[in-house]
C-alpha positions as CSV (number, residue, x, y, z in Angstrom):
1,X,-31.0,-6.1,-43.9
2,X,-27.1,-6.2,-43.7
3,X,-25.4,-6.1,-40.3
4,X,-22.3,-4.6,-39.3
5,X,-19.1,-6.7,-37.8
6,X,-18.7,-5.6,-34.1
7,X,-15.6,-4.3,-33.6
8,X,-13.6,-4.2,-30.8
9,X,-11.4,-1.3,-29.1
10,X,-8.4,-2.9,-27.6
11,X,-6.4,-1.3,-24.7
12,X,-2.1,-1.6,-24.7
13,X,-0.7,-0.8,-21.4
14,X,2.5,0.2,-20.5
15,X,2.7,0.0,-16.2
16,X,5.6,0.6,-14.2
17,X,6.4,-2.3,-12.0
18,X,7.2,-0.9,-9.0
19,X,4.4,1.7,-8.5
20,X,1.6,0.4,-10.5
21,X,1.1,3.2,-12.4
22,X,0.2,3.5,-16.4
23,X,2.8,4.9,-18.3
24,X,1.6,4.9,-21.5
25,X,-1.5,3.4,-22.9
26,X,-2.5,2.7,-26.7
27,X,-5.8,2.2,-28.0
28,X,-5.8,0.5,-31.1
29,X,-8.9,-1.6,-33.3
30,X,-9.3,-5.7,-33.3
31,X,-7.4,-5.3,-36.8
32,X,-3.9,-4.6,-35.4
33,X,-1.9,-6.6,-33.7
34,X,-0.2,-6.4,-30.1
35,X,3.2,-6.4,-31.9
36,X,2.2,-3.2,-34.1
37,X,1.8,-1.0,-31.2
38,X,4.9,-2.0,-29.3
39,X,6.6,1.0,-30.4
40,X,4.5,3.6,-29.7
41,X,4.2,2.2,-25.9
42,X,8.0,2.3,-25.7
43,X,7.4,6.2,-27.2
44,X,5.5,7.6,-24.7
45,X,7.9,6.9,-22.0
46,X,10.2,9.5,-20.9
47,X,12.2,8.1,-18.4
48,X,14.7,5.1,-18.4
49,X,13.0,1.4,-18.9
50,X,15.2,-1.0,-17.2
51,X,13.4,-4.1,-18.8
52,X,10.2,-4.7,-20.7
53,X,8.1,-7.6,-20.1
54,X,5.2,-9.1,-22.5
55,X,3.7,-12.4,-23.7
56,X,4.0,-14.4,-26.8
57,X,2.4,-11.8,-28.9
58,X,5.6,-9.7,-28.9
59,X,7.7,-12.3,-30.3
60,X,9.0,-10.7,-32.9
61,X,12.7,-9.6,-33.9
62,X,11.0,-6.0,-34.2
63,X,9.7,-5.8,-30.7
64,X,13.2,-7.0,-29.5
65,X,15.1,-4.2,-31.3
66,X,12.8,-1.8,-30.0
67,X,13.3,-2.4,-26.1
68,X,17.1,-2.7,-26.9
69,X,17.1,0.5,-28.5
70,X,15.5,2.1,-25.9
71,X,18.4,0.5,-23.5
72,X,15.6,-1.9,-21.9
73,X,16.0,-5.5,-21.3
74,X,13.4,-7.4,-23.5
75,X,11.7,-10.3,-21.3
76,X,9.4,-11.4,-23.7
77,X,8.0,-15.0,-23.6
78,X,8.6,-17.2,-26.8
79,X,5.7,-18.5,-28.4
80,X,4.9,-21.9,-27.6
81,X,5.9,-22.8,-31.3
82,X,9.0,-21.0,-31.3
83,X,12.1,-21.7,-33.2
84,X,15.3,-20.9,-32.9
85,X,16.4,-17.6,-35.0
86,X,20.1,-18.4,-34.9
87,X,22.1,-21.6,-34.8
88,X,24.9,-22.3,-34.0
89,X,26.8,-21.7,-37.8
90,X,25.6,-18.6,-38.5
91,X,28.2,-15.3,-38.5
92,X,25.9,-13.5,-36.2
93,X,25.8,-14.1,-32.5
94,X,23.3,-15.8,-31.0
95,X,19.9,-13.9,-30.2
96,X,19.4,-13.5,-26.7
97,X,15.7,-15.3,-27.1
98,X,17.3,-17.9,-28.8
99,X,19.5,-18.6,-25.3
100,X,15.9,-18.6,-23.8
101,X,14.5,-21.1,-25.7
102,X,17.6,-23.3,-24.8
103,X,17.7,-22.7,-21.1
104,X,13.7,-23.9,-21.1
105,X,10.7,-22.0,-20.8
106,X,10.2,-22.7,-17.3
107,X,13.7,-22.2,-15.8
108,X,14.0,-18.8,-18.3
109,X,10.8,-17.3,-16.4
110,X,11.9,-18.1,-13.3
111,X,15.3,-16.7,-14.0
112,X,14.4,-13.6,-15.8
113,X,12.0,-11.8,-13.9
114,X,8.9,-12.7,-16.2
115,X,6.2,-13.4,-13.8
116,X,6.7,-9.7,-12.6
117,X,4.8,-9.0,-16.1
118,X,1.3,-9.9,-13.9
119,X,1.8,-6.3,-12.7
120,X,-0.2,-5.2,-15.8
121,X,-2.3,-8.1,-15.9
122,X,-3.4,-6.7,-12.1
123,X,-3.7,-3.2,-13.7
124,X,-5.9,-4.2,-16.4
125,X,-8.1,-6.4,-14.0
126,X,-8.3,-3.1,-11.6
127,X,-9.4,-1.2,-14.7
128,X,-12.1,-3.6,-15.6
129,X,-13.5,-4.1,-12.2
130,X,-14.0,-0.2,-11.6
131,X,-14.9,1.1,-14.7
132,X,-17.3,-2.1,-15.8
133,X,-15.1,-3.4,-18.5
134,X,-17.9,-2.1,-21.1
135,X,-17.3,1.2,-23.0
136,X,-20.5,3.9,-23.2
137,X,-19.3,5.8,-26.2
138,X,-20.1,4.2,-29.7
139,X,-17.2,6.3,-31.6
140,X,-13.8,4.9,-31.9
141,X,-12.1,8.2,-30.9
142,X,-14.7,8.7,-28.5
143,X,-14.1,5.1,-26.7
144,X,-10.2,5.9,-27.1
145,X,-10.8,9.2,-24.9
146,X,-13.0,7.3,-22.5
147,X,-10.0,4.6,-22.0
148,X,-7.6,7.6,-21.5
149,X,-9.6,8.8,-18.9
150,X,-10.4,5.6,-17.0
151,X,-6.3,5.6,-17.3
152,X,-5.9,9.0,-15.9
153,X,-8.3,8.2,-13.2
154,X,-6.8,5.0,-12.2
155,X,-3.7,6.7,-12.1
156,X,-4.8,9.4,-9.4
157,X,-6.4,6.5,-7.4
158,X,-2.9,5.0,-7.1
159,X,-1.2,8.2,-6.0
160,X,-3.9,9.1,-3.4
161,X,-5.0,5.6,-1.7
162,X,-1.9,3.6,-2.2
163,X,-0.8,3.2,1.4
164,X,2.9,3.3,2.4
165,X,4.2,0.6,4.4
166,X,7.5,-0.5,5.1
167,X,9.4,-3.7,6.9
168,X,8.8,-3.4,10.7
169,X,5.5,-1.3,10.6
170,X,3.6,-2.8,13.6
171,X,0.4,-2.8,12.8
172,X,-1.9,0.0,15.2
173,X,-4.7,-1.4,17.1
174,X,-8.1,-0.4,16.2
175,X,-11.2,-0.3,18.4
176,X,-14.6,-0.1,17.4
């Protein structure tokens, strides 16, 4: 009896940091790496992108150039085993990533606003908690549709249910 290997459907999200809305979503199989779908995430976004944040999986020259081509500041964490791409004796100007490595990982994260990336992690957490983290469909195309529908529902929930607040608002008294 031959058993089929289990494959995973991976959901890659592009999230607006200010609103928490999902701007782009790409579903891929576990064969594709994160950096291979990075360009697809950026293509879908029609509005201007100020900053793109990602973890070490996106630490590739291709991802830096695709973000820069869109006019976005790439805030991508160098991998733990990262080495400098261009040393001082190169004719080309130093890459921004190299400067990040020279500054130090901890200081770079603080100065660049890298920790704002957690908004996308929170969005993924909300998606899994609300919809259960498991897919109900068996075929990959149907799983992709299921995930896109979940993203649309989550966006609608954010638009309709997110409270609007500002500094200085007084808390209204409530009586039971």
